[in-house]
C-alpha positions as CSV (number, residue, x, y, z in Angstrom):
1,M,263.6,167.8,182.5
2,L,267.1,166.3,182.7
3,S,268.1,164.1,185.6
4,G,269.5,165.2,188.9
5,W,272.9,163.8,187.9
6,F,273.2,166.6,185.3
7,N,272.7,169.2,187.9
8,I,275.1,167.7,190.4
9,M,278.1,166.9,188.2
10,S,279.4,167.1,184.7
11,L,277.6,164.8,182.2
12,F,280.9,163.4,180.9
13,G,282.8,161.0,183.1
14,S,286.2,159.5,182.3
15,S,284.6,157.6,179.4
16,G,281.5,159.1,177.9
17,I,278.1,159.8,179.5
18,R,276.4,157.0,181.5
19,G,274.2,156.2,184.4
20,V,271.4,153.9,185.6
21,I,268.6,153.7,183.0
22,G,265.5,155.7,184.2
23,Q,267.5,157.5,186.9
24,E,270.7,159.3,185.9
25,F,270.4,158.2,182.2
26,T,266.9,158.9,180.8
27,V,265.3,158.7,177.3
28,D,265.0,162.5,177.5
29,L,268.8,162.8,178.1
30,A,269.5,160.4,175.1
31,V,267.3,162.6,172.8
32,S,269.1,165.7,174.0
33,I,272.5,164.1,173.3
34,G,271.3,163.1,169.8
35,E,270.1,166.7,169.2
36,A,273.4,168.2,170.5
37,V,275.5,165.9,168.3
38,G,273.2,166.0,165.3
39,S,273.2,169.8,165.3
40,V,276.9,169.8,164.5
41,H,277.6,166.5,162.7
42,E,275.7,165.6,159.5
43,S,276.7,161.9,159.2
44,I,276.7,159.7,162.3
45,V,277.5,156.0,162.7
46,L,275.5,154.4,165.6
47,G,276.3,151.2,167.4
48,R,275.3,149.5,170.6
49,D,276.4,146.7,173.0
50,T,274.3,143.9,174.2
51,R,272.4,145.7,177.0
52,T,268.7,145.2,177.1
53,S,268.1,149.0,177.1
54,G,270.3,149.4,174.0
55,P,267.6,149.6,171.3
56,M,265.6,152.1,173.4
57,V,268.6,154.4,173.8
58,A,269.7,154.0,170.2
59,Q,266.2,155.0,169.0
60,A,266.2,158.0,171.3
61,L,269.6,159.1,170.0
62,T,268.4,158.6,166.4
63,A,265.3,160.7,167.0
64,G,267.3,163.6,168.4
65,A,270.0,163.5,165.7
66,T,267.6,163.2,162.8
67,S,265.4,166.0,164.1
68,M,268.5,168.2,163.6
69,G,268.8,167.0,160.0
70,A,271.6,164.5,160.6
71,E,271.9,161.2,158.8
72,V,272.2,158.2,161.1
73,H,273.9,155.0,159.9
74,D,272.9,152.2,162.3
75,A,275.6,149.5,162.5
76,G,273.6,147.5,165.1
77,M,275.1,145.4,167.9
78,I,278.9,145.8,167.7
79,S,281.9,146.4,169.9
80,T,283.1,149.9,170.7
81,P,286.4,149.5,168.7
82,T,284.4,148.1,165.8
83,L,282.2,151.2,165.8
84,A,285.2,153.6,166.2
85,R,286.9,152.1,163.1
86,A,283.6,152.4,161.1
87,V,283.5,156.1,161.6
88,S,286.4,156.9,159.3
89,E,284.3,158.0,156.4
90,H,281.7,159.8,158.5
91,D,281.6,162.8,160.8
92,C,281.3,161.0,164.1
93,G,280.1,157.9,165.9
94,L,277.8,157.3,168.8
95,M,278.2,154.0,170.8
96,V,275.4,153.1,173.1
97,T,277.2,151.4,176.0
98,A,278.0,151.5,179.7
99,S,281.2,149.5,179.1
100,H,282.0,147.5,182.3
101,N,279.2,148.8,184.4
102,P,276.3,146.4,185.6
103,P,273.2,145.7,183.5
104,P,271.0,148.6,184.8
105,Y,273.5,151.1,183.4
106,N,273.7,152.4,179.9
107,G,275.2,155.5,178.2
108,V,276.9,156.9,175.1
109,K,280.5,157.2,173.9
110,M,281.3,159.6,171.1
111,W,284.0,159.1,168.5
112,N,285.8,161.1,165.8
113,P,286.8,159.8,162.3
114,D,290.4,159.0,163.5
115,G,289.0,156.7,166.2
116,S,289.6,159.1,169.1
117,A,286.9,159.8,171.6
118,F,285.5,163.3,171.7
119,D,288.1,165.6,173.3
120,T,287.7,168.1,176.1
121,V,286.6,170.9,173.8
122,Q,284.1,168.7,172.0
123,M,282.7,167.3,175.3
124,N,282.2,170.9,176.6
125,D,280.4,171.8,173.4
126,V,278.0,168.9,173.7
127,E,277.3,169.7,177.4
128,N,276.7,173.4,176.5
129,R,274.2,172.5,173.8
130,I,272.4,170.1,176.1
131,A,272.3,172.8,178.9
132,N,270.9,175.3,176.4
133,R,268.0,173.2,175.2
134,P,265.8,173.4,173.3
135,I,267.9,173.5,170.1
136,E,265.8,174.6,167.1
137,P,264.9,171.5,165.1
138,R,264.8,171.3,161.3
139,G,261.6,171.6,159.4
140,W,259.8,168.6,158.1
141,R,261.5,168.9,154.6
142,H,264.9,168.6,156.2
143,V,264.5,165.9,158.8
144,G,267.5,163.4,158.6
145,A,267.2,159.8,157.6
146,S,268.2,156.6,159.4
147,K,270.0,153.9,157.4
148,R,271.5,150.5,158.0
149,F,275.4,150.4,158.1
150,E,276.6,147.1,156.8
151,G,280.0,145.3,157.2
152,A,281.4,147.0,160.3
153,V,282.6,143.7,161.8
154,D,284.1,142.5,158.5
155,R,286.1,145.7,158.3
156,H,287.4,145.4,161.8
157,V,288.5,141.7,161.4
158,E,290.1,142.5,158.0
159,A,292.1,145.4,159.5
160,I,293.5,143.3,162.4
161,V,294.4,140.4,160.1
162,K,296.1,142.8,157.7
163,A,298.1,144.3,160.5
164,L,299.1,141.0,162.3
165,G,299.1,138.4,159.6
166,S,298.7,135.1,161.5
167,A,298.9,133.4,164.9
168,S,298.8,129.8,165.8
169,S,298.2,129.8,169.5
170,R,295.6,128.0,171.5
171,V,293.3,130.5,173.2
172,V,290.3,130.4,175.6
173,L,288.2,133.4,174.9
174,D,285.6,134.8,177.3
175,C,283.5,137.6,175.8
176,G,281.3,138.0,178.9
177,C,278.1,137.9,176.8
178,G,279.1,141.4,175.7
179,A,279.6,143.1,172.3
180,T,282.7,141.2,171.2
181,F,280.7,138.0,170.9
182,E,281.1,138.0,167.1
183,V,284.2,140.1,166.3
184,S,286.7,138.6,168.7
185,P,286.1,134.9,167.9
186,R,286.1,135.6,164.2
187,T,289.4,137.6,164.4
188,L,291.2,134.9,166.3
189,R,290.0,132.1,164.0
190,T,290.9,134.1,160.9
191,L,294.4,134.6,162.3
192,G,294.7,130.9,162.6
193,C,294.2,130.4,166.4
194,G,292.5,127.4,167.9
195,I,290.0,128.8,170.3
196,T,287.6,127.6,173.0
197,T,284.8,130.1,173.6
198,L,283.1,131.0,176.9
199,N,280.2,133.4,177.3
200,C,280.3,134.2,173.6
201,Q,276.6,134.6,173.2
202,A,275.0,138.1,173.3
203,D,273.0,138.6,176.5
204,G,272.5,142.0,178.1
205,F,271.8,140.4,181.5
206,F,275.5,139.2,181.6
207,P,274.5,135.8,183.1
208,G,277.9,134.2,182.9
209,R,279.8,136.8,184.9
210,T,279.8,140.5,185.4
211,S,280.6,142.8,182.4
212,E,283.8,143.9,184.2
213,P,286.5,141.2,183.7
214,T,288.1,141.1,187.1
215,E,290.2,138.2,188.3
216,E,287.5,137.2,190.8
217,Q,284.9,136.9,188.0
218,L,287.2,134.9,185.6
219,T,287.6,131.6,187.5
220,D,285.9,129.7,184.8
221,L,288.3,131.1,182.2
222,R,291.3,130.2,184.3
223,E,290.1,126.6,184.8
224,L,289.5,126.2,181.0
225,V,293.0,127.6,180.2
226,L,294.5,124.9,182.4
227,K,292.1,122.1,181.3
228,K,292.7,122.9,177.6
229,D,296.5,123.4,178.0
230,A,296.0,126.7,176.3
231,D,298.6,129.3,175.5
232,A,296.5,132.2,176.7
233,G,293.1,133.1,178.1
234,I,291.5,136.4,176.9
235,A,288.6,138.2,178.4
236,H,286.7,141.3,177.3
237,D,284.3,143.7,179.1
238,G,280.8,144.7,178.0
239,D,281.7,146.8,175.0
240,G,285.1,145.4,174.0
241,D,287.4,148.3,174.6
242,R,289.0,146.3,177.5
243,M,291.1,143.1,177.5
244,V,292.7,141.2,180.4
245,A,294.3,137.8,180.2
246,Y,295.7,134.6,181.7
247,D,299.0,133.1,180.8
248,D,299.7,129.5,180.0
249,R,300.2,128.7,183.7
250,G,296.7,130.0,184.6
251,R,298.0,133.2,186.2
252,F,296.0,136.4,185.8
253,I,297.7,139.2,183.9
254,D,296.3,142.5,185.0
255,G,296.2,145.7,182.9
256,D,299.4,147.1,184.4
257,R,301.5,144.2,183.4
258,L,299.9,144.0,180.0
259,I,300.8,147.6,179.4
260,A,304.4,146.8,180.3
261,L,304.4,143.7,178.2
262,F,303.1,145.4,175.1
263,A,305.4,148.4,175.6
264,T,308.5,146.2,175.9
265,S,307.5,143.8,173.1
266,L,306.7,146.6,170.7
267,K,310.0,148.3,171.7
268,V,308.3,151.7,171.9
269,G,310.3,154.8,172.9
270,G,307.8,155.9,175.5
271,V,304.3,155.2,176.8
272,V,301.3,157.3,177.8
273,A,299.6,156.1,181.0
274,P,297.2,157.6,183.5
275,M,297.9,158.6,187.1
276,D,297.0,155.1,188.4
277,A,299.4,153.2,186.3
278,S,302.3,151.2,187.8
279,M,305.8,152.6,188.4
280,V,307.0,149.4,186.6
281,L,306.6,151.5,183.4
282,D,309.1,154.1,184.7
283,D,311.6,151.3,185.4
284,L,311.1,149.5,182.0
285,V,310.3,152.1,179.5
286,G,311.8,155.3,180.9
287,K,309.7,157.9,179.3
288,V,306.2,157.8,180.7
289,V,303.8,160.6,179.9
290,R,301.2,160.7,182.7
291,C,297.6,161.8,182.0
292,R,294.2,161.8,183.6
293,V,292.3,158.5,183.9
294,G,290.2,157.8,180.9
295,D,290.9,156.6,177.3
296,V,290.0,160.1,175.9
297,Y,292.9,161.6,177.9
298,V,295.3,158.8,176.9
299,A,294.4,159.5,173.2
300,E,294.8,163.2,173.7
301,A,298.3,162.7,175.2
302,L,299.3,160.3,172.5
303,K,298.4,162.9,169.8
304,A,300.3,165.6,171.7
305,S,303.4,163.5,172.4
306,G,303.6,161.5,169.1
307,L,304.2,158.3,171.1
308,E,303.3,154.9,169.7
309,F,301.5,153.3,172.5
310,G,299.4,154.1,175.6
311,G,297.2,152.1,178.0
312,E,295.4,152.0,181.3
313,P,295.5,149.5,184.2
314,S,291.7,149.0,183.7
315,G,292.6,147.0,180.6
316,T,292.4,149.5,177.7
317,Y,295.3,149.9,175.2
318,I,295.6,152.3,172.3
319,F,297.8,151.6,169.3
320,P,297.8,154.9,167.3
321,K,298.9,153.2,164.1
322,Q,295.7,151.2,164.2
323,S,293.2,153.6,165.9
324,Y,293.0,156.1,168.7
325,C,290.2,154.1,170.2
326,P,291.2,151.5,172.8
327,D,290.8,148.2,171.0
328,G,290.5,145.1,173.2
329,V,289.9,142.9,170.2
330,Y,293.2,144.0,168.6
331,A,295.0,143.8,171.9
332,G,293.7,140.2,172.4
333,A,294.8,139.2,168.9
334,L,298.3,140.8,169.4
335,L,298.6,138.9,172.7
336,A,297.6,135.7,171.0
337,Q,300.3,136.2,168.4
338,M,302.9,136.8,171.1
339,A,301.8,133.7,172.9
340,A,302.4,131.7,169.6
341,E,306.0,132.9,169.5
342,Q,306.9,132.6,173.2
343,R,305.3,131.3,176.4
344,L,303.4,134.2,178.0
345,S,304.6,132.9,181.4
346,E,308.2,133.5,180.4
347,L,307.4,137.0,179.1
348,I,305.6,137.9,182.3
349,D,308.3,136.5,184.5
350,S,310.8,138.7,182.8
351,L,309.0,141.8,184.0
352,P,309.6,143.4,187.5
353,S,306.7,143.0,189.8
354,Y,305.6,145.2,192.8
355,P,302.7,144.6,195.1
356,V,299.5,146.6,194.4
357,R,296.4,147.1,196.3
358,R,293.1,148.6,195.0
359,S,290.0,149.5,196.9
360,S,286.9,151.6,196.5
361,F,284.4,153.4,198.7
362,K,280.8,154.4,197.6
363,F,279.2,157.7,198.5
364,E,276.0,159.5,197.6
365,A,276.3,161.3,194.3
366,R,275.0,164.5,195.7
367,R,278.0,164.7,198.1
368,R,280.5,164.8,195.3
369,P,281.4,168.5,195.5
370,E,281.7,168.3,199.3
371,I,284.0,165.2,199.1
372,E,286.1,166.9,196.4
373,A,286.6,169.9,198.8
374,R,287.5,167.6,201.7
375,L,290.1,165.7,199.6
376,A,291.7,168.9,198.6
377,E,292.0,170.0,202.2
378,A,293.3,166.6,203.3
379,A,296.0,166.7,200.7
380,Q,297.6,169.7,202.3
381,G,298.5,167.6,205.3
382,L,300.3,164.8,203.3
383,D,304.0,164.4,204.0
384,C,305.2,162.9,200.7
385,D,308.1,163.4,198.2
386,R,305.8,164.7,195.4
387,L,302.1,165.3,195.1
388,L,300.4,165.2,191.7
389,T,296.9,166.6,191.3
390,L,296.3,166.2,187.6
391,D,293.6,163.7,188.4
392,G,292.8,163.0,192.0
393,L,295.7,163.0,194.5
394,R,298.8,160.9,193.7
395,A,301.2,161.0,196.6
396,E,304.7,159.7,195.7
397,F,307.3,158.4,198.1
398,S,310.8,156.9,197.7
399,D,309.5,153.3,197.6
400,G,305.9,153.6,196.4
401,W,302.9,155.8,195.8
402,F,299.1,156.0,196.3
403,L,296.4,157.6,194.3
404,V,293.0,158.7,195.6
405,R,290.5,159.8,193.0
406,L,286.8,160.1,192.4
407,S,285.5,157.7,189.7
408,G,284.5,159.4,186.5
409,T,281.7,156.8,185.8
410,E,280.0,156.2,189.2
411,P,279.9,157.7,192.7
412,K,283.0,156.0,194.2
413,L,286.3,157.0,195.7
414,R,289.0,154.7,194.4
415,I,292.4,154.0,196.0
416,T,295.4,152.5,194.2
417,A,298.6,151.9,196.1
418,E,301.9,150.3,194.9
419,A,305.2,149.8,196.7
420,R,308.4,147.9,196.4
421,D,307.6,145.7,199.4
422,M,304.5,144.6,201.4
423,E,305.4,146.5,204.5
424,E,305.5,149.8,202.6
425,L,302.4,148.8,200.7
426,D,300.5,148.3,204.0
427,R,301.7,151.7,205.2
428,L,300.7,153.6,202.1
429,A,297.3,151.8,201.7
430,N,296.4,152.4,205.3
431,T,297.4,156.1,205.0
432,A,295.2,156.5,202.0
433,A,292.3,154.6,203.5
434,D,292.4,156.7,206.7
435,M,292.3,159.9,204.6
436,V,289.4,158.7,202.6
437,G,287.5,157.6,205.7
438,R,287.8,161.1,207.1
439,C,286.6,162.7,203.9
440,L,283.5,160.4,203.7
441,R,282.4,161.0,207.3
């Protein structure tokens, strides 16, 4: 019997399937995912982050996939972008991770040979196969095998070094006890950086800080950047698809500003960004293709538009010439190279800056359909210049905007507001909060 979460909402959120172990995400669900994927794909690369439930979920996925006759190549404990790159000569990849979520969570992300996450059609196919269980297993003569996949980290490091060449900056690196504990330090050292490491041991309890690299959680990183007189501080989330940073003056650089920094430094002709990304991109880059929140949708839009770069304010960045997987390790290495050539503080100060406010409100998962309906009704009463409903409700005004959307990974309503001055930001944030409050009553 699948969990209640499956009955309430789509299995796939904005980034794979995930939930609390033993509640929304069960061993039975993991087996069924393995069966669904293994019934279509013959050769699967499997990886996992540092979470304590990782081996259990990986074994359940393997059991399901091999029962369908698939061959599973286990790459062990690696980062998500490392796994995505390793899939190139296989049919697909399964990454056991809950990314930035707390330790009780786990889940699965699914990858194609080009490094892109399963698209909408593929996600729907997996969900349909799970919903129509049981899938007829193979006979005993045709059960698949599980093999060890060697060298995934080596390949990832070599690819980044080949692309970037070298870097001589001084970097403080905080891996958060997550899956980048090996690949990110090796990459930076191989490039020629001098690094000081923090939380670079594998530990699924995430004792040093939370697996989500927020400014509030990275005070130790900031202090070390200043103490070591470093050129940059780099932090990853639990599985390594995200990267956020500090400049040489100890100032936090959030995902929005890093998207703008990468876009301008790479001199791209346009950028793909989700509905919650800053209007700074419109001012700096000009061509901004908006998409739903989630790296799978950024990748889909990059493929459709042919643009060279896309990113999310959460700290994920996709460089299609490298991979369609968001690669926090590559992004960190690229930032380290930029920091070796010019002070990050100077680069950041050259960018326009608008005040932003983010907040979130929890709700009971069973109320999701009700809250969605209430939001749609509330939107009809908004007096704004333009209302976008591609993903949530983005209300745009002459001097700012706000977005209200349901999280794709947990039962939360998220609000993002941005304006050209604080007075307008207060007005927009309060308008959004009032609307959310009414919807949650």
